[in-house]
N, CA, C, O and the ligand as a Tripos MOL2 file, in Angstrom:
@<TRIPOS>MOLECULE
protein
  293   291    74     0     0
PROTEIN
NO_CHARGES

@<TRIPOS>ATOM
      1 N         -36.1670 -211.7880 -131.5710 N.3       1 MET1
      2 CA        -36.9630 -212.7280 -130.7180 C.3       1 MET1
      3 C         -38.3780 -212.4650 -131.0970 C.2       1 MET1
      4 O         -38.7290 -211.3310 -131.4240 O.2       1 MET1
      5 N         -39.2350 -213.5050 -131.0650 N.am      2 PRO2
      6 CA        -40.7210 -213.0370 -131.4410 C.3       2 PRO2
      7 C         -41.3880 -212.5810 -130.2170 C.2       2 PRO2
      8 O         -41.1050 -212.7810 -129.0360 O.2       2 PRO2
      9 N         -42.4080 -211.8750 -130.8110 N.am      3 ARG3
     10 CA        -43.3990 -211.1860 -129.8030 C.3       3 ARG3
     11 C         -44.6060 -211.9560 -129.5850 C.2       3 ARG3
     12 O         -45.0850 -212.5400 -130.5570 O.2       3 ARG3
     13 N         -45.1480 -212.0410 -128.4960 N.am      4 TYR4
     14 CA        -46.3330 -212.7540 -128.2610 C.3       4 TYR4
     15 C         -47.3000 -211.8630 -127.4230 C.2       4 TYR4
     16 O         -46.9800 -211.2300 -126.4160 O.2       4 TYR4
     17 N         -48.4870 -211.9140 -127.9770 N.am      5 ASP5
     18 CA        -49.4890 -211.2230 -127.3720 C.3       5 ASP5
     19 C         -50.3300 -212.0110 -126.3290 C.2       5 ASP5
     20 O         -50.7090 -213.1690 -126.5010 O.2       5 ASP5
     21 N         -50.5790 -211.2590 -125.2350 N.am      6 PHE6
     22 CA        -51.4480 -212.0430 -124.1740 C.3       6 PHE6
     23 C         -52.5820 -211.1000 -123.7980 C.2       6 PHE6
     24 O         -52.4920 -209.8840 -123.9670 O.2       6 PHE6
     25 N         -53.5380 -211.6350 -123.3380 N.am      7 ARG7
     26 CA        -54.6250 -210.9900 -122.6150 C.3       7 ARG7
     27 C         -55.0090 -211.5390 -121.3330 C.2       7 ARG7
     28 O         -55.1570 -212.7430 -121.1230 O.2       7 ARG7
     29 N         -55.1900 -210.4670 -120.3470 N.am      8 CYS8
     30 CA        -55.3960 -210.9230 -119.0510 C.3       8 CYS8
     31 C         -56.9390 -211.0420 -118.9100 C.2       8 CYS8
     32 O         -57.7340 -210.1840 -119.2940 O.2       8 CYS8
     33 N         -57.2370 -212.1390 -118.3490 N.am      9 ARG9
     34 CA        -58.6510 -212.5790 -118.0870 C.3       9 ARG9
     35 C         -59.2340 -211.8050 -116.9820 C.2       9 ARG9
     36 O         -60.4480 -211.6070 -116.9270 O.2       9 ARG9
     37 N         -58.3720 -211.3370 -116.0560 N.am     10 SER10
     38 CA        -58.7840 -210.7790 -114.9840 C.3      10 SER10
     39 C         -59.1200 -209.3370 -115.0670 C.2      10 SER10
     40 O         -60.0970 -208.8920 -114.4640 O.2      10 SER10
     41 N         -58.3500 -208.5950 -115.7900 N.am     11 CYS11
     42 CA        -58.6700 -207.0360 -116.1130 C.3      11 CYS11
     43 C         -58.9310 -206.7940 -117.3310 C.2      11 CYS11
     44 O         -59.4430 -205.7070 -117.5990 O.2      11 CYS11
     45 N         -58.6380 -207.7750 -118.4190 N.am     12 GLY12
     46 CA        -58.9050 -207.6100 -119.8100 C.3      12 GLY12
     47 C         -57.8080 -206.8000 -120.4970 C.2      12 GLY12
     48 O         -58.0180 -206.4130 -121.6460 O.2      12 GLY12
     49 N         -56.7530 -206.5370 -119.9410 N.am     13 ALA13
     50 CA        -55.6530 -205.8860 -120.4710 C.3      13 ALA13
     51 C         -54.9110 -206.7180 -121.3630 C.2      13 ALA13
     52 O         -54.6670 -207.8740 -121.0190 O.2      13 ALA13
     53 N         -54.4950 -206.2510 -122.5400 N.am     14 THR14
     54 CA        -53.6750 -206.8630 -123.4370 C.3      14 THR14
     55 C         -52.2310 -206.2240 -123.4580 C.2      14 THR14
     56 O         -51.9580 -205.0240 -123.4890 O.2      14 THR14
     57 N         -51.3840 -207.2830 -123.4350 N.am     15 PHE15
     58 CA        -50.0210 -206.8310 -123.4320 C.3      15 PHE15
     59 C         -49.1480 -207.8510 -124.2960 C.2      15 PHE15
     60 O         -49.5890 -208.9570 -124.6070 O.2      15 PHE15
     61 N         -47.9710 -207.4330 -124.6370 N.am     16 GLU16
     62 CA        -47.1090 -208.3630 -125.3140 C.3      16 GLU16
     63 C         -45.7590 -208.5540 -124.9190 C.2      16 GLU16
     64 O         -45.0890 -207.5640 -124.6260 O.2      16 GLU16
     65 N         -45.2340 -209.7730 -124.8700 N.am     17 LEU17
     66 CA        -43.8800 -210.1750 -124.2750 C.3      17 LEU17
     67 C         -43.0980 -210.5490 -125.3860 C.2      17 LEU17
     68 O         -43.5900 -211.1440 -126.3450 O.2      17 LEU17
     69 N         -41.8170 -210.2110 -125.3080 N.am     18 ARG18
     70 CA        -40.8520 -210.7920 -125.9810 C.3      18 ARG18
     71 C         -40.0010 -211.8200 -125.3580 C.2      18 ARG18
     72 O         -39.1910 -211.6040 -124.4570 O.2      18 ARG18
     73 N         -40.2810 -213.0960 -125.9810 N.am     19 ARG19
     74 CA        -39.6460 -214.1740 -125.2330 C.3      19 ARG19
     75 C         -39.1680 -215.1390 -126.4120 C.2      19 ARG19
     76 O         -39.5840 -214.9800 -127.5600 O.2      19 ARG19
     77 N         -38.3490 -216.0600 -126.0920 N.am     20 THR20
     78 CA        -38.0110 -217.1050 -127.2020 C.3      20 THR20
     79 C         -39.0830 -218.0010 -127.3560 C.2      20 THR20
     80 O         -40.0260 -218.0390 -126.5660 O.2      20 THR20
     81 N         -38.9700 -218.7420 -128.3720 N.am     21 MET21
     82 CA        -40.0450 -219.5160 -128.8290 C.3      21 MET21
     83 C         -40.1790 -220.8340 -127.7900 C.2      21 MET21
     84 O         -41.2380 -221.4550 -127.7000 O.2      21 MET21
     85 N         -39.1710 -221.1290 -127.1410 N.am     22 ALA22
     86 CA        -39.1270 -222.1470 -126.1440 C.3      22 ALA22
     87 C         -39.9920 -221.7670 -125.0610 C.2      22 ALA22
     88 O         -40.5920 -222.6170 -124.4040 O.2      22 ALA22
     89 N         -40.0980 -220.4270 -124.8220 N.am     23 GLN23
     90 CA        -40.8990 -219.9880 -123.6820 C.3      23 GLN23
     91 C         -42.2750 -219.4190 -124.1570 C.2      23 GLN23
     92 O         -42.9110 -218.6380 -123.4490 O.2      23 GLN23
     93 N         -42.6660 -219.7950 -125.2560 N.am     24 ALA24
     94 CA        -43.8690 -219.2420 -126.0970 C.3      24 ALA24
     95 C         -45.0630 -219.7580 -125.1810 C.2      24 ALA24
     96 O         -46.0410 -219.0330 -124.9960 O.2      24 ALA24
     97 N         -44.9710 -220.9720 -124.6350 N.am     25 ASN25
     98 CA        -46.0820 -221.4910 -124.0140 C.3      25 ASN25
     99 C         -46.0660 -221.2840 -122.4010 C.2      25 ASN25
    100 O         -46.9510 -221.7430 -121.6790 O.2      25 ASN25
    101 N         -45.1120 -220.6430 -121.9880 N.am     26 ASP26
    102 CA        -44.9250 -220.4340 -120.5000 C.3      26 ASP26
    103 C         -46.0940 -219.3960 -120.1040 C.2      26 ASP26
    104 O         -46.4800 -218.5210 -120.8790 O.2      26 ASP26
    105 N         -46.5990 -219.5880 -118.8410 N.am     27 PRO27
    106 CA        -47.5000 -218.6090 -118.4450 C.3      27 PRO27
    107 C         -47.0070 -217.2270 -118.2790 C.2      27 PRO27
    108 O         -45.9640 -216.9730 -117.6760 O.2      27 PRO27
    109 N         -47.8710 -216.2150 -118.8940 N.am     28 ALA28
    110 CA        -47.3840 -214.8360 -118.6070 C.3      28 ALA28
    111 C         -48.1640 -214.1900 -117.6180 C.2      28 ALA28
    112 O         -49.3520 -214.4850 -117.4870 O.2      28 ALA28
    113 N         -47.6640 -213.4140 -116.9730 N.am     29 VAL29
    114 CA        -48.1810 -212.5640 -115.8740 C.3      29 VAL29
    115 C         -48.6180 -211.1720 -116.5150 C.2      29 VAL29
    116 O         -47.9120 -210.5100 -117.2760 O.2      29 VAL29
    117 N         -49.9030 -210.8380 -116.0800 N.am     30 CYS30
    118 CA        -50.2980 -209.3870 -116.5540 C.3      30 CYS30
    119 C         -49.5020 -208.3310 -115.8540 C.2      30 CYS30
    120 O         -49.1280 -208.4500 -114.6870 O.2      30 CYS30
    121 N         -49.2480 -207.2520 -116.6430 N.am     31 PRO31
    122 CA        -48.4740 -206.0920 -115.9380 C.3      31 PRO31
    123 C         -49.0630 -205.5680 -114.6380 C.2      31 PRO31
    124 O         -48.3970 -204.8930 -113.8540 O.2      31 PRO31
    125 N         -50.4090 -205.9210 -114.4210 N.am     32 GLN32
    126 CA        -51.1110 -205.5330 -113.3220 C.3      32 GLN32
    127 C         -50.8840 -206.6480 -112.2450 C.2      32 GLN32
    128 O         -51.2880 -206.4880 -111.0930 O.2      32 GLN32
    129 N         -50.2630 -207.7210 -112.6250 N.am     33 GLY33
    130 CA        -49.8100 -208.8880 -111.5720 C.3      33 GLY33
    131 C         -50.8570 -209.9740 -111.5930 C.2      33 GLY33
    132 O         -50.7780 -210.8810 -110.7640 O.2      33 GLY33
    133 N         -51.8980 -209.9460 -112.5420 N.am     34 HIS34
    134 CA        -52.7200 -211.0570 -112.5370 C.3      34 HIS34
    135 C         -52.2020 -212.3060 -113.2980 C.2      34 HIS34
    136 O         -51.6060 -212.0820 -114.3510 O.2      34 HIS34
    137 N         -52.3410 -213.4900 -112.9320 N.am     35 PRO35
    138 CA        -51.5930 -214.5900 -113.4870 C.3      35 PRO35
    139 C         -52.5260 -215.2570 -114.3630 C.2      35 PRO35
    140 O         -52.0420 -216.1900 -115.0040 O.2      35 PRO35
    141 N         -53.8480 -214.9830 -114.5590 N.am     36 ASP36
    142 CA        -54.6360 -215.4570 -115.3800 C.3      36 ASP36
    143 C         -54.7480 -214.9280 -116.6930 C.2      36 ASP36
    144 O         -55.6860 -214.1960 -117.0090 O.2      36 ASP36
    145 N         -53.7880 -215.2800 -117.5230 N.am     37 THR37
    146 CA        -53.6170 -214.6640 -118.8870 C.3      37 THR37
    147 C         -53.7900 -215.7020 -119.8460 C.2      37 THR37
    148 O         -53.5920 -216.8600 -119.4770 O.2      37 THR37
    149 N         -54.1490 -215.4540 -121.0900 N.am     38 VAL38
    150 CA        -54.2430 -216.2790 -122.3160 C.3      38 VAL38
    151 C         -53.3090 -215.7810 -123.3360 C.2      38 VAL38
    152 O         -53.1090 -214.5680 -123.4040 O.2      38 VAL38
    153 N         -52.7350 -216.5680 -124.1100 N.am     39 LYS39
    154 CA        -52.0020 -216.2540 -125.1840 C.3      39 LYS39
    155 C         -52.6350 -215.9730 -126.5040 C.2      39 LYS39
    156 O         -53.1620 -216.9190 -127.0890 O.2      39 LYS39
    157 N         -52.6450 -214.8630 -127.0080 N.am     40 LEU40
    158 CA        -53.5280 -214.5740 -128.2740 C.3      40 LEU40
    159 C         -52.7730 -215.0680 -129.5010 C.2      40 LEU40
    160 O         -51.5520 -214.9670 -129.6190 O.2      40 LEU40
    161 N         -53.5520 -215.5860 -130.3680 N.am     41 LEU41
    162 CA        -52.9050 -216.0970 -131.6990 C.3      41 LEU41
    163 C         -52.5610 -214.8560 -132.5240 C.2      41 LEU41
    164 O         -53.4140 -214.0440 -132.8810 O.2      41 LEU41
    165 N         -51.2690 -214.7610 -132.8010 N.am     42 SER42
    166 CA        -50.8070 -213.5980 -133.6590 C.3      42 SER42
    167 C         -51.2450 -213.9810 -135.0290 C.2      42 SER42
    168 O         -51.4890 -215.1250 -135.4130 O.2      42 SER42
    169 N         -51.3150 -212.8470 -135.7380 N.am     43 THR43
    170 CA        -51.8560 -213.0480 -137.1560 C.3      43 THR43
    171 C         -50.5520 -213.2610 -137.9760 C.2      43 THR43
    172 O         -49.7910 -212.3660 -138.3450 O.2      43 THR43
    173 N         -50.4220 -214.5760 -138.1960 N.am     44 VAL44
    174 CA        -49.2890 -214.9860 -139.0530 C.3      44 VAL44
    175 C         -49.8460 -215.4650 -140.4300 C.2      44 VAL44
    176 O         -50.7420 -216.3010 -140.5400 O.2      44 VAL44
    177 N         -49.2390 -214.8660 -141.4310 N.am     45 ALA45
    178 CA        -49.4880 -215.2680 -142.7160 C.3      45 ALA45
    179 C         -48.9050 -216.3600 -143.1950 C.2      45 ALA45
    180 O         -47.7360 -216.4080 -143.5790 O.2      45 ALA45
    181 N         -49.8610 -217.4710 -143.1890 N.am     46 VAL46
    182 CA        -49.3180 -218.7380 -143.6880 C.3      46 VAL46
    183 C         -49.7910 -219.0190 -145.1240 C.2      46 VAL46
    184 O         -50.9930 -219.0550 -145.3850 O.2      46 VAL46
    185 N         -48.9460 -219.1970 -145.9530 N.am     47 THR47
    186 CA        -49.4940 -219.5590 -147.3590 C.3      47 THR47
    187 C         -48.7330 -220.7600 -147.6050 C.2      47 THR47
    188 O         -47.5310 -220.8970 -147.3790 O.2      47 THR47
    189 N         -49.5780 -221.6790 -148.1190 N.am     48 GLY48
    190 CA        -48.9960 -223.0380 -148.6270 C.3      48 GLY48
    191 C         -50.0570 -223.6240 -149.4090 C.2      48 GLY48
    192 O         -51.2120 -223.2080 -149.4890 O.2      48 GLY48
    193 N         -49.4900 -224.7590 -150.0510 N.am     49 ALA49
    194 CA        -50.3710 -225.5320 -150.8800 C.3      49 ALA49
    195 C         -50.9310 -226.5860 -150.0140 C.2      49 ALA49
    196 O         -50.3460 -227.6450 -149.7910 O.2      49 ALA49
    197 N         -52.0870 -226.2630 -149.5310 N.am     50 ALA50
    198 CA        -52.8400 -227.1270 -148.5930 C.3      50 ALA50
    199 C         -53.7310 -228.2360 -149.2390 C.2      50 ALA50
    200 O         -54.0030 -229.3060 -148.6950 O.2      50 ALA50
    201 N         -54.1320 -227.8490 -150.4280 N.am     51 SER51
    202 CA        -55.0600 -228.5440 -151.1470 C.3      51 SER51
    203 C         -54.3880 -229.7160 -152.0490 C.2      51 SER51
    204 O         -53.7230 -229.4210 -153.0420 O.2      51 SER51
    205 N         -54.5780 -230.9330 -151.6870 N.am     52 GLY52
    206 CA        -53.9230 -231.9520 -152.3910 C.3      52 GLY52
    207 C         -54.8880 -232.4290 -153.6240 C.2      52 GLY52
    208 O         -56.0240 -232.8820 -153.4790 O.2      52 GLY52
    209 N         -54.3140 -232.2650 -154.6700 N.am     53 SER53
    210 CA        -55.1510 -232.5710 -155.9870 C.3      53 SER53
    211 C         -54.7640 -233.9770 -156.3250 C.2      53 SER53
    212 O         -53.5880 -234.2870 -156.5140 O.2      53 SER53
    213 N         -55.8010 -234.8650 -156.4050 N.am     54 ALA54
    214 CA        -55.6400 -236.0130 -156.9080 C.3      54 ALA54
    215 C         -55.9020 -236.1460 -158.3030 C.2      54 ALA54
    216 O         -57.0530 -236.0570 -158.7320 O.2      54 ALA54
    217 N         -54.8690 -236.3630 -159.0820 N.am     55 ALA55
    218 CA        -54.9330 -236.3630 -160.5400 C.3      55 ALA55
    219 C         -55.6300 -237.6350 -160.9180 C.2      55 ALA55
    220 O         -55.3050 -238.7270 -160.4530 O.2      55 ALA55
    221 N         -56.6870 -237.4350 -161.8550 N.am     56 PRO56
    222 CA        -57.4050 -238.6140 -162.3660 C.3      56 PRO56
    223 C         -56.5320 -239.5390 -163.2140 C.2      56 PRO56
    224 O         -55.7810 -239.0920 -164.0800 O.2      56 PRO56
    225 N         -56.6470 -240.7980 -162.9510 N.am     57 GLN57
    226 CA        -55.8630 -241.7090 -163.8260 C.3      57 GLN57
    227 C         -56.3630 -241.7560 -165.2130 C.2      57 GLN57
    228 O         -57.5690 -241.9340 -165.3840 O.2      57 GLN57
    229 N         -55.5540 -241.6150 -166.2480 N.am     58 PRO58
    230 CA        -56.1540 -241.8830 -167.5400 C.3      58 PRO58
    231 C         -56.5880 -243.2120 -167.8220 C.2      58 PRO58
    232 O         -55.9420 -244.1710 -167.3970 O.2      58 PRO58
    233 N         -57.6580 -243.3590 -168.5230 N.am     59 PRO59
    234 CA        -58.2150 -244.5820 -168.7280 C.3      59 PRO59
    235 C         -57.1750 -245.4710 -169.5870 C.2      59 PRO59
    236 O         -56.5380 -244.9710 -170.5140 O.2      59 PRO59
    237 N         -57.0640 -246.6730 -169.2530 N.am     60 SER60
    238 CA        -56.2150 -247.5130 -169.8380 C.3      60 SER60
    239 C         -56.6980 -247.9810 -171.1300 C.2      60 SER60
    240 O         -57.5230 -248.8920 -171.0650 O.2      60 SER60
    241 N         -56.3730 -247.5670 -172.2920 N.am     61 GLY61
    242 CA        -57.0650 -248.0850 -173.4970 C.3      61 GLY61
    243 C         -56.4720 -249.4310 -173.9100 C.2      61 GLY61
    244 O         -55.3220 -249.7930 -173.6610 O.2      61 GLY61
    245 N         -57.3770 -250.1110 -174.5570 N.am     62 GLY62
    246 CA        -56.9750 -251.3970 -175.1070 C.3      62 GLY62
    247 C         -55.5830 -251.3840 -176.0700 C.2      62 GLY62
    248 O         -55.3770 -250.5670 -176.9680 O.2      62 GLY62
    249 N         -54.8300 -252.2960 -175.7390 N.am     63 GLY63
    250 CA        -53.4990 -252.2450 -176.3670 C.3      63 GLY63
    251 C         -53.7140 -252.6070 -178.0290 C.2      63 GLY63
    252 O         -54.5050 -253.4500 -178.4510 O.2      63 GLY63
    253 N         -52.9010 -251.8430 -178.7760 N.am     64 GLY64
    254 CA        -53.0810 -251.9870 -179.9950 C.3      64 GLY64
    255 C         -52.1210 -253.0700 -180.6000 C.2      64 GLY64
    256 O         -51.4820 -253.7750 -179.8180 O.2      64 GLY64
    257 N         -52.0120 -253.2060 -181.7010 N.am     65 GLY65
    258 CA        -51.0440 -254.2590 -182.0790 C.3      65 GLY65
    259 C         -49.8400 -253.7810 -182.4570 C.2      65 GLY65
    260 O         -48.9710 -254.6210 -182.6930 O.2      65 GLY65
    261 N         -49.5420 -252.4940 -182.5860 N.am     66 CYS66
    262 CA        -48.2970 -251.9720 -183.2010 C.3      66 CYS66
    263 C         -47.1800 -252.3180 -182.4050 C.2      66 CYS66
    264 O         -46.4070 -253.2210 -182.7260 O.2      66 CYS66
    265 N         -47.0290 -251.4420 -181.0860 N.am     67 CYS67
    266 CA        -45.9410 -251.6180 -180.3300 C.3      67 CYS67
    267 C         -45.6630 -252.8180 -179.6300 C.2      67 CYS67
    268 O         -44.6560 -252.9410 -178.9330 O.2      67 CYS67
    269 N         -46.6520 -253.8600 -179.8090 N.am     68 GLY68
    270 CA        -46.4650 -255.0350 -178.9090 C.3      68 GLY68
    271 C         -45.3570 -255.8710 -179.4900 C.2      68 GLY68
    272 O         -44.6230 -256.5730 -178.7950 O.2      68 GLY68
    273 N         -45.2680 -255.7580 -180.8370 N.am     69 GLY69
    274 CA        -44.3160 -256.7840 -181.5120 C.3      69 GLY69
    275 C         -42.9110 -256.0890 -181.9130 C.2      69 GLY69
    276 O         -42.0690 -256.6940 -182.5760 O.2      69 GLY69
    277 N         -42.7310 -254.7490 -181.4470 N.am     70 GLY70
    278 CA        -41.3720 -254.2350 -181.7470 C.3      70 GLY70
    279 C         -41.2720 -253.4950 -182.9700 C.2      70 GLY70
    280 O         -40.1780 -253.1450 -183.4120 O.2      70 GLY70
    281 N         -42.4470 -253.2190 -183.5850 N.am     71 CYS71
    282 CA        -42.2520 -252.6220 -184.9420 C.3      71 CYS71
    283 C         -41.9760 -251.2610 -184.8630 C.2      71 CYS71
    284 O         -41.5130 -250.6540 -185.8290 O.2      71 CYS71
    285 N         -42.2680 -250.6180 -183.5800 N.am     72 CYS72
    286 CA        -42.1050 -249.2490 -183.3270 C.3      72 CYS72
    287 C         -40.7690 -248.7880 -182.7870 C.2      72 CYS72
    288 O         -40.5250 -247.5900 -182.6400 O.2      72 CYS72
    289 N         -39.9770 -249.6680 -182.5170 N.am     73 GLY73
    290 CA        -38.9010 -249.1110 -181.9370 C.3      73 GLY73
    291 C         -37.9880 -250.4320 -181.4540 C.2      73 GLY73
    292 O         -36.9140 -250.2620 -180.8780 O.2      73 GLY73
    293 ZN        -54.6750 -208.1170 -115.3900 Zn       74 ZN74
@<TRIPOS>BOND
     1     1     2 1
     2     2     3 1
     3     3     4 2
     4     3     5 am
     5     5     6 1
     6     6     7 1
     7     7     8 2
     8     7     9 am
     9     9    10 1
    10    10    11 1
    11    11    12 2
    12    11    13 am
    13    13    14 1
    14    14    15 1
    15    15    16 2
    16    15    17 am
    17    17    18 1
    18    18    19 1
    19    19    20 2
    20    19    21 am
    21    21    22 1
    22    22    23 1
    23    23    24 2
    24    23    25 am
    25    25    26 1
    26    26    27 1
    27    27    28 2
    28    27    29 am
    29    29    30 1
    30    30    31 1
    31    31    32 2
    32    31    33 am
    33    33    34 1
    34    34    35 1
    35    35    36 2
    36    35    37 am
    37    37    38 1
    38    38    39 1
    39    39    40 2
    40    39    41 am
    41    41    42 1
    42    42    43 1
    43    43    44 2
    44    43    45 am
    45    45    46 1
    46    46    47 1
    47    47    48 2
    48    47    49 am
    49    49    50 1
    50    50    51 1
    51    51    52 2
    52    51    53 am
    53    53    54 1
    54    54    55 1
    55    55    56 2
    56    55    57 am
    57    57    58 1
    58    58    59 1
    59    59    60 2
    60    59    61 am
    61    61    62 1
    62    62    63 1
    63    63    64 2
    64    63    65 am
    65    65    66 1
    66    66    67 1
    67    67    68 2
    68    67    69 am
    69    69    70 1
    70    70    71 1
    71    71    72 2
    72    71    73 am
    73    73    74 1
    74    74    75 1
    75    75    76 2
    76    75    77 am
    77    77    78 1
    78    78    79 1
    79    79    80 2
    80    79    81 am
    81    81    82 1
    82    82    83 1
    83    83    84 2
    84    83    85 am
    85    85    86 1
    86    86    87 1
    87    87    88 2
    88    87    89 am
    89    89    90 1
    90    90    91 1
    91    91    92 2
    92    91    93 am
    93    93    94 1
    94    94    95 1
    95    95    96 2
    96    95    97 am
    97    97    98 1
    98    98    99 1
    99    99   100 2
   100    99   101 am
   101   101   102 1
   102   102   103 1
   103   103   104 2
   104   103   105 am
   105   105   106 1
   106   106   107 1
   107   107   108 2
   108   107   109 am
   109   109   110 1
   110   110   111 1
   111   111   112 2
   112   111   113 am
   113   113   114 1
   114   114   115 1
   115   115   116 2
   116   115   117 am
   117   117   118 1
   118   118   119 1
   119   119   120 2
   120   119   121 am
   121   121   122 1
   122   122   123 1
   123   123   124 2
   124   123   125 am
   125   125   126 1
   126   126   127 1
   127   127   128 2
   128   127   129 am
   129   129   130 1
   130   130   131 1
   131   131   132 2
   132   131   133 am
   133   133   134 1
   134   134   135 1
   135   135   136 2
   136   135   137 am
   137   137   138 1
   138   138   139 1
   139   139   140 2
   140   139   141 am
   141   141   142 1
   142   142   143 1
   143   143   144 2
   144   143   145 am
   145   145   146 1
   146   146   147 1
   147   147   148 2
   148   147   149 am
   149   149   150 1
   150   150   151 1
   151   151   152 2
   152   151   153 am
   153   153   154 1
   154   154   155 1
   155   155   156 2
   156   155   157 am
   157   157   158 1
   158   158   159 1
   159   159   160 2
   160   159   161 am
   161   161   162 1
   162   162   163 1
   163   163   164 2
   164   163   165 am
   165   165   166 1
   166   166   167 1
   167   167   168 2
   168   167   169 am
   169   169   170 1
   170   170   171 1
   171   171   172 2
   172   171   173 am
   173   173   174 1
   174   174   175 1
   175   175   176 2
   176   175   177 am
   177   177   178 1
   178   178   179 1
   179   179   180 2
   180   179   181 am
   181   181   182 1
   182   182   183 1
   183   183   184 2
   184   183   185 am
   185   185   186 1
   186   186   187 1
   187   187   188 2
   188   187   189 am
   189   189   190 1
   190   190   191 1
   191   191   192 2
   192   191   193 am
   193   193   194 1
   194   194   195 1
   195   195   196 2
   196   195   197 am
   197   197   198 1
   198   198   199 1
   199   199   200 2
   200   199   201 am
   201   201   202 1
   202   202   203 1
   203   203   204 2
   204   203   205 am
   205   205   206 1
   206   206   207 1
   207   207   208 2
   208   207   209 am
   209   209   210 1
   210   210   211 1
   211   211   212 2
   212   211   213 am
   213   213   214 1
   214   214   215 1
   215   215   216 2
   216   215   217 am
   217   217   218 1
   218   218   219 1
   219   219   220 2
   220   219   221 am
   221   221   222 1
   222   222   223 1
   223   223   224 2
   224   223   225 am
   225   225   226 1
   226   226   227 1
   227   227   228 2
   228   227   229 am
   229   229   230 1
   230   230   231 1
   231   231   232 2
   232   231   233 am
   233   233   234 1
   234   234   235 1
   235   235   236 2
   236   235   237 am
   237   237   238 1
   238   238   239 1
   239   239   240 2
   240   239   241 am
   241   241   242 1
   242   242   243 1
   243   243   244 2
   244   243   245 am
   245   245   246 1
   246   246   247 1
   247   247   248 2
   248   247   249 am
   249   249   250 1
   250   250   251 1
   251   251   252 2
   252   251   253 am
   253   253   254 1
   254   254   255 1
   255   255   256 2
   256   255   257 am
   257   257   258 1
   258   258   259 1
   259   259   260 2
   260   259   261 am
   261   261   262 1
   262   262   263 1
   263   263   264 2
   264   263   265 am
   265   265   266 1
   266   266   267 1
   267   267   268 2
   268   267   269 am
   269   269   270 1
   270   270   271 1
   271   271   272 2
   272   271   273 am
   273   273   274 1
   274   274   275 1
   275   275   276 2
   276   275   277 am
   277   277   278 1
   278   278   279 1
   279   279   280 2
   280   279   281 am
   281   281   282 1
   282   282   283 1
   283   283   284 2
   284   283   285 am
   285   285   286 1
   286   286   287 1
   287   287   288 2
   288   287   289 am
   289   289   290 1
   290   290   291 1
   291   291   292 2
@<TRIPOS>SUBSTRUCTURE
     1 MET1         2 RESIDUE 1 A MET
     2 PRO2         6 RESIDUE 1 A PRO
     3 ARG3        10 RESIDUE 1 A ARG
     4 TYR4        14 RESIDUE 1 A TYR
     5 ASP5        18 RESIDUE 1 A ASP
     6 PHE6        22 RESIDUE 1 A PHE
     7 ARG7        26 RESIDUE 1 A ARG
     8 CYS8        30 RESIDUE 1 A CYS
     9 ARG9        34 RESIDUE 1 A ARG
    10 SER10       38 RESIDUE 1 A SER
    11 CYS11       42 RESIDUE 1 A CYS
    12 GLY12       46 RESIDUE 1 A GLY
    13 ALA13       50 RESIDUE 1 A ALA
    14 THR14       54 RESIDUE 1 A THR
    15 PHE15       58 RESIDUE 1 A PHE
    16 GLU16       62 RESIDUE 1 A GLU
    17 LEU17       66 RESIDUE 1 A LEU
    18 ARG18       70 RESIDUE 1 A ARG
    19 ARG19       74 RESIDUE 1 A ARG
    20 THR20       78 RESIDUE 1 A THR
    21 MET21       82 RESIDUE 1 A MET
    22 ALA22       86 RESIDUE 1 A ALA
    23 GLN23       90 RESIDUE 1 A GLN
    24 ALA24       94 RESIDUE 1 A ALA
    25 ASN25       98 RESIDUE 1 A ASN
    26 ASP26      102 RESIDUE 1 A ASP
    27 PRO27      106 RESIDUE 1 A PRO
    28 ALA28      110 RESIDUE 1 A ALA
    29 VAL29      114 RESIDUE 1 A VAL
    30 CYS30      118 RESIDUE 1 A CYS
    31 PRO31      122 RESIDUE 1 A PRO
    32 GLN32      126 RESIDUE 1 A GLN
    33 GLY33      130 RESIDUE 1 A GLY
    34 HIS34      134 RESIDUE 1 A HIS
    35 PRO35      138 RESIDUE 1 A PRO
    36 ASP36      142 RESIDUE 1 A ASP
    37 THR37      146 RESIDUE 1 A THR
    38 VAL38      150 RESIDUE 1 A VAL
    39 LYS39      154 RESIDUE 1 A LYS
    40 LEU40      158 RESIDUE 1 A LEU
    41 LEU41      162 RESIDUE 1 A LEU
    42 SER42      166 RESIDUE 1 A SER
    43 THR43      170 RESIDUE 1 A THR
    44 VAL44      174 RESIDUE 1 A VAL
    45 ALA45      178 RESIDUE 1 A ALA
    46 VAL46      182 RESIDUE 1 A VAL
    47 THR47      186 RESIDUE 1 A THR
    48 GLY48      190 RESIDUE 1 A GLY
    49 ALA49      194 RESIDUE 1 A ALA
    50 ALA50      198 RESIDUE 1 A ALA
    51 SER51      202 RESIDUE 1 A SER
    52 GLY52      206 RESIDUE 1 A GLY
    53 SER53      210 RESIDUE 1 A SER
    54 ALA54      214 RESIDUE 1 A ALA
    55 ALA55      218 RESIDUE 1 A ALA
    56 PRO56      222 RESIDUE 1 A PRO
    57 GLN57      226 RESIDUE 1 A GLN
    58 PRO58      230 RESIDUE 1 A PRO
    59 PRO59      234 RESIDUE 1 A PRO
    60 SER60      238 RESIDUE 1 A SER
    61 GLY61      242 RESIDUE 1 A GLY
    62 GLY62      246 RESIDUE 1 A GLY
    63 GLY63      250 RESIDUE 1 A GLY
    64 GLY64      254 RESIDUE 1 A GLY
    65 GLY65      258 RESIDUE 1 A GLY
    66 CYS66      262 RESIDUE 1 A CYS
    67 CYS67      266 RESIDUE 1 A CYS
    68 GLY68      270 RESIDUE 1 A GLY
    69 GLY69      274 RESIDUE 1 A GLY
    70 GLY70      278 RESIDUE 1 A GLY
    71 CYS71      282 RESIDUE 1 A CYS
    72 CYS72      286 RESIDUE 1 A CYS
    73 GLY73      290 RESIDUE 1 A GLY
    74 ZN74       293 GROUP 0 **** ****
């Protein structure tokens, strides 16, 4: 079960809760009983190929006379 970090905006305490992902966005209550808490973004190492590389198109050269007539194959 993943762990989520929360921070209380009333007393500034940080605490963590274990809850299912379905409950990740549910409001959490501070251990001191304050309902005004925010969920902290946990440090998740996300690695991925995010940069899309557009390969340059090769210039279309002028057709020669060789392969046009079937002499090469
Ligand atoms: Zn609190």
